[in-house]
TORNU-306858 format. One record per residue (C-alpha): residue in one letter; x, y, z. Coordinates in steps of 0.05 Angstrom, whole numbers, plus 32768, in hexadecimal, padded with zeros to 4 digits. Example, Ala and Ser with C-alpha at 12.3 -4.5 7.8 and 13.67 -1.06 7.14 Angstrom:
BEGIN
a80F67FA6809C
s81117FEB808F
***
This chain:
BEGIN
x7FFC82657EB1
x7FDC82227EC4
x800081FF7EFB
x800E81B57EF9
x7FE5818A7F29
x802781797F4D
x804081C17F53
x805681D17F9A
x803782167F93
x7FF081FB7F8D
x7FC0820A7FC5
x7F7881F47FD1
x7F3D821B7FEA
x7F3181E08018
x7F5E81E88056
x7F9981B88058
x7FBC81B5809C
x800881B6809E
x802881728091
x7FE58156807B
x7FEA8118804F
x7FB68132801F
x7FC781767FFF
x7FAE81887FBA
x7FEE816A7F9C
x7FD781257FB3
x7F8C81197FA7
x7F8C80CE7FB5
x7F4F80A57FA3
x7F26807B7FD4
x7EE2805A7FDD
x7EB780728016
x7E71806E8032
x7E4B80A68054
x7E2780958095
x7DE78091806D
x7DF280828024
x7E1380577FEF
x7E5C804E7FE3
x7E7F80807FB5
x7EC480947F9E
x7EE680D27FB7
x7F2A80F37FBF
x7F49810A7FFF
x7F5981558005
x7F70816F8048
x7F428151807C
x7F08814A804B
x7EEF81198018
x7ED981357FD4
x7EA181097FBC
x7EAE81007F71
x7E6C80DE7F64
x7E48811E7F7A
x7E7781487F50
x7E69811D7F13
x7E1D81217F1B
x7E25816D7F1F
x7E48816E7EDC
x7E8C81817EF6
x7EAE814D7EC9
x7E8C81657E89
x7EBC81657E4F
x7EE8812E7E6C
x7EEF80E67E56
x7EC280CF7E8F
x7E8A81027E82
x7E5880CE7E6B
x7E62809B7EA2
x7E6380A87EEC
x7E9B80787EFD
x7E9E80967F43
x7E58807E7F57
x7E78803A7F67
x7E8D80117FA3
x7ED280047F84
x7F0480287F58
x7F0B7FF07F25
x7EE380127EEE
x7F0B80527EF4
x7F4C802B7EFA
x7F3C800A7EB7
x7F39804D7E93
x7F8480557E8D
x7FBB80877E9A
x7FA480C07E6C
x7F5E80C07E8A
x7F7A80BD7ED1
x7FA680FA7EC2
x7F6C81217EA2
x7F3E81147EDD
x7F7481247F11
x7F8281667EEE
x7F3781767EEF
x7F3181667F39
x7F6E81907F48
x7F5081CB7F22
x7F0E81C67F48
x7F3281C87F8B
x7F6482007F7C
x7F5E823E7FA6
x7F52826B7F69
x7F1C823F7F4B
x7ED5824F7F60
x7EAA821D7F3A
x7EA181F07F77
x7EBA821E7FAD
x7E8482527FA0
x7E4A82217F99
x7E3682187FE1
x7E0081E57FD5
x7E2B81B87FAA
x7E6781C17FD8
x7E3E81A88013
x7E29816A7FEC
x7E6E815A7FD0
x7E9A8163800D
x7E99813F804F
x7ECB81378088
x7EF780F98083
x7EE380EB80CB
x7E9C80E080B3
x7EAE80B2807A
x7EB180668081
x7EEC80518055
x7EE78010802D
x7F157FE68003
x7F2880117FC8
x7F207FDA7F94
x7F037F957F87
x7F457F707F8B
x7F437F347F5D
x7F8D7F217F63
x7FC37F2E7F96
x800E7F237F8F
x80407F2E7FC6
x80887F3A7FB3
x80C97F337FDA
x80EE7F707FBF
x81187F8C7FF8
x81607F717FF6
x816A7F85803F
x812C7F5F8055
x813C7F21802C
x81837F228046
x816C7F28808E
x813B7EEE8087
x816F7EC48064
x81A27ED1809A
x81717EBE80D1
x81567E7F80B2
x818D7E668084
x81D67E79807D
x81ED7EC0808E
x82257EB8805C
x81F57EA58024
x81B57EC8803B
x81987ED57FF5
x81817E9B7FCC
x81A27E997F86
x81647EB07F61
x81577EEE7F8C
x81827F207F65
x81677F077F23
x811B7F087F2C
x80E97F2F7F55
x80D57EF57F81
x808A7EF37F91
x804F7EC67FA0
x80047EC77F95
x7FDF7EDF7FD3
x7F967ED97FE8
x7F6D7F157FD1
x7F2E7F057FFA
x7F507F14803D
x7F6A7F5A8029
x7F497F8C8058
x7F487FD7805F
x7F697FFF8097
x7F417FFE80D7
x7F297FB680D1
x7F457F8D810B
x7F617F488102
x7F5E7F08812C
x7F9D7EE3813D
x7FA17EA9810B
x7FA47E60811E
x7FCA7E2980FB
x7FFE7DF38100
x80427E04811D
x807D7DD98130
x80A77DF1816B
x80F17DE38162
x80F27DB2819D
x80B27D8D8189
x80B07D4A8165
x806E7D5B8142
x80467D99812F
x80117DB8815D
x7FD37DE0814D
x7FBF7E22816C
x7FC37E6E8167
x80027E8B8148
x80347EA1817D
x805F7EC8814C
x80307EFA812C
x80537F308103
x80477F6C80D6
x80697F798093
x80717FC1807D
x80637FC38032
x804D7FF17FFA
x801C7FD77FC5
x80057FEE7F81
x7FC27FE57F5E
x7FBF7FD67F14
x7F917FF77EE1
x7F897FDF7E99
x7FA07F977E92
x7FBD7F6D7E5A
x7FA37F327E33
x7FB37EEC7E4B
x7FF37ED67E2A
x80107F1C7E21
x80437F427E4B
x80497F877E69
x808F7FA27E60
x80B47FD07E90
x80AA80087E5D
x805F7FFD7E5F
x80557FED7EA8
x804880337EC2
x800D80397E92
x7FED7FFE7EB7
x7FF980167EFF
x7FC380417F1E
x7FE180517F62
x7FFD803A7FA4
x7FE580297FEB
x80078014802C
x80047FCA803B
x800A7FA2807C
x80127F5A8066
x80087F3880A9
x80327EFA80B5
x802D7EC080E5
x80777EAE80E7
x80707E6C810C
x803A7E5280DD
x80617E6B80A1
x80A27E4980B9
x80817E0580BD
x805B7E08807B
x80847E30804A
x80B17DF88030
x80AA7DE77FF7
x80737E147FDB
x807A7E538004
x80497E7B802F
x80027E638038
x7FDA7E688079
x80117E91809A
x80007ECA806A
x7FBA7EC1804F
x7F927ED4808D
x7F967F208084
x7FB77F57805C
x7FA67F9F8070
x7FAB7FDA8040
x7FA180258045
x7F6080408028
x7F7C80797FFD
x7F9E80687FBB
x7FD5809A7FAA
x7FDD809F7F5F
x801E80987F39
x801380DE7F1F
x801380FA7F66
x805280D27F75
x807680E87F36
x80A0811F7F59
x80BC80ED7F8A
x80D980BA7F5A
x812380AD7F69
x8159807B7F5B
x815780377F7C
x818F80087F90
x81C07FF17F5B
x81AE7FAD7F40
x81E97F7E7F3C
x81EE7F507F15
x81CB7F727EDB
x81847F5B7ED2
x81697F377E94
x81517F657E5B
x81067F5F7E6C
x81147F7B7EB2
x813E7FB67E9A
x811E7FFB7E9E
x812B80447E8F
x8128807D7EC2
x8122807F7F0D
x80EB80547F2A
x80F780527F74
x80CF80817FA0
x80E680AD7FD9
x80AE80968005
x80B8809B8050
x809980618077
x808F805280C1
x806D801F80ED
x8051802F8132
x803780028169
x80018010819D
x7FEF7FDE81D3
x7FB57FD68204
x7FE17FF4823C
x80058026820E
x7FD0804781E2
x8000807E81CA
x8023805F818E
x806E8057818E
x80978052814F
x80B7800E8142
x80D8801C80FF
x80E4805180CB
x80FC80438084
x80F48059803C
x80D780377FFE
x8113804D7FD4
x813B80147FF1
x81147FDF7FCA
x81407FB77F9B
x81097FA57F6A
x80DB7FDE7F52
x80927FDE7F3D
x80A17FDC7EF2
x80CB7F9E7EFB
x80987F7D7F28
x80607F867EF5
x808B7F727EBA
x80A17F337EDE
x805A7F227EF3
x80437F237EAA
x80817F077E87
x80607EC27E85
x80207EDE7E67
x7FFA7EEA7EA7
x7FBF7F197E9B
x7FB97F557ECA
x7F757F737EDB
x7F5E7FB77EF6
x7F617FB57F42
x7F977F807F4A
x7FC47F8E7F85
x80107F847F85
x80357F8C7FC7
x807F7F9B7FCC
x80937F6B8003
x80AF7F848045
x80D37FC7803F
x81127FC68068
x814F7FF38069
x81977FE5807D
x8192800280C4
x81767FD880FD
x813F800B810A
x8129800B80C1
x81137FC280BE
x80CC7FB580A7
x80B67F7B80D3
x80B77F63811B
x80DD7F268104
x81177F5380F0
x81107F888127
x81137F53815E
x81417F278134
x81157EEA8139
x81037EFA8181
x814A7EFB819B
x814C7F4681A5
x81097F5C81C4
x80F17FA281B5
x80EB7FCC81F4
x80AE7FF981F7
x80A9803B821E
x807A801C8252
x80AD7FE78264
x808D7FAF823C
x80B17F888206
x809D7F6B81C4
x80BC7F33819C
x807E7F2B8172
x80387F498174
x80077F3B81AD
x7FBB7F3D81B0
x7FA37F8481BA
x7FDE7FA28194
x7FCE7FD4815D
x7FFD7FDC8122
x7FFD801F80FD
x8022802B80BC
x802C8070809D
x804F808A805F
x805B80CB803A
x808780ED8006
x80A18131801B
x809A81687FE8
x80AC81B27FE9
x807D81CC801F
x804C81928018
x804A8147801F
x802881117FF6
x801280DE802A
x7FED809D802D
x7FC880A6806F
x7FD080688098
x7FBF801F809B
x7FB0800580E0
x7F917FC88101
x7F8C7FAA8146
x7F9A7F628156
x7F617F3C8177
x7F677EF88199
x7F607EB9816F
x7F197EA18164
x7F0A7E61818A
***
């Protein structure tokens, strides 16, 4: 009997430590560079990277839809993303077969194994795709309610349109960076509440936003739409996203056109893209949507994900990270099918490698909020750290680490982490 690539009973001949994010049931894709060599595409398995470009040159994908073209000898996943869901599934099944404990084709070829496998610690991870377009949504009802209560009217925290459309805005793709790239504190205009005129300088209210993003594969023609029934065929996989925010810059600029300099300076993402096929066992029901959505946003099945998320903070005087929040992606009011359907309902054309972020993921409990803005309630409730320090917002030298995983039966499908340290503003 051939086991499914998601079967909990599957084991790999490559060691996978307990609670590792990358068992054989995951096999996320990423772009990496060896210490001496060109970029290539691989999958994470245990603590190793399986170099798919080497595997392709060795003929290990003969008989598959990609046999004639080494789409893994690339510095981005776009060409593979463009192949579509059936090809992705075929290739994932082939990779899974090669790595199974009872399969010797690669395991027993010592020379090829040495070429195709390297420790993740020796791989320089890169952005997984050439990101042409970036949309950031606002899909957590708890987050939107918290922000509305803080800045508007607690009795009418949600704007009238929020329960009818997946609110979003176009972000800046050029400043999306991979985990491990540090950021400089942004500068811009702010207007203190007691000031008569704006001032210019470094942001004083720098924040993180805990989000989950998805990459698209095959697109649609300009002027056509992608329905909720079709959307999953256009979604390659997911990453963790830290959409950094300068709250004081954003507060001054966002009326009437929304975020601009307060958001565009940096967005950090995790390097490994976890496919929808790997996440399939963890689909679950999301929140009830009331009032009923318009027909083009209606969908069949369960399209929330039981994805555990957490944010940790390390400081220059507290290098051991401390958890700030823990939440779950299943709380999101608007799901990925609805987000993509809404994005294209006006005829927008989607392209392989486009990135769509969920917006801040917050739960109902105070310790499940996905931003410093909410955790410190606009700075009125400072967060006390184990070393005696406090944080209302982020300081120079702070490192933010985000992690996420879905827990299976004896294994977990994880995302690794996205982390970055905050450097002082550039003069």
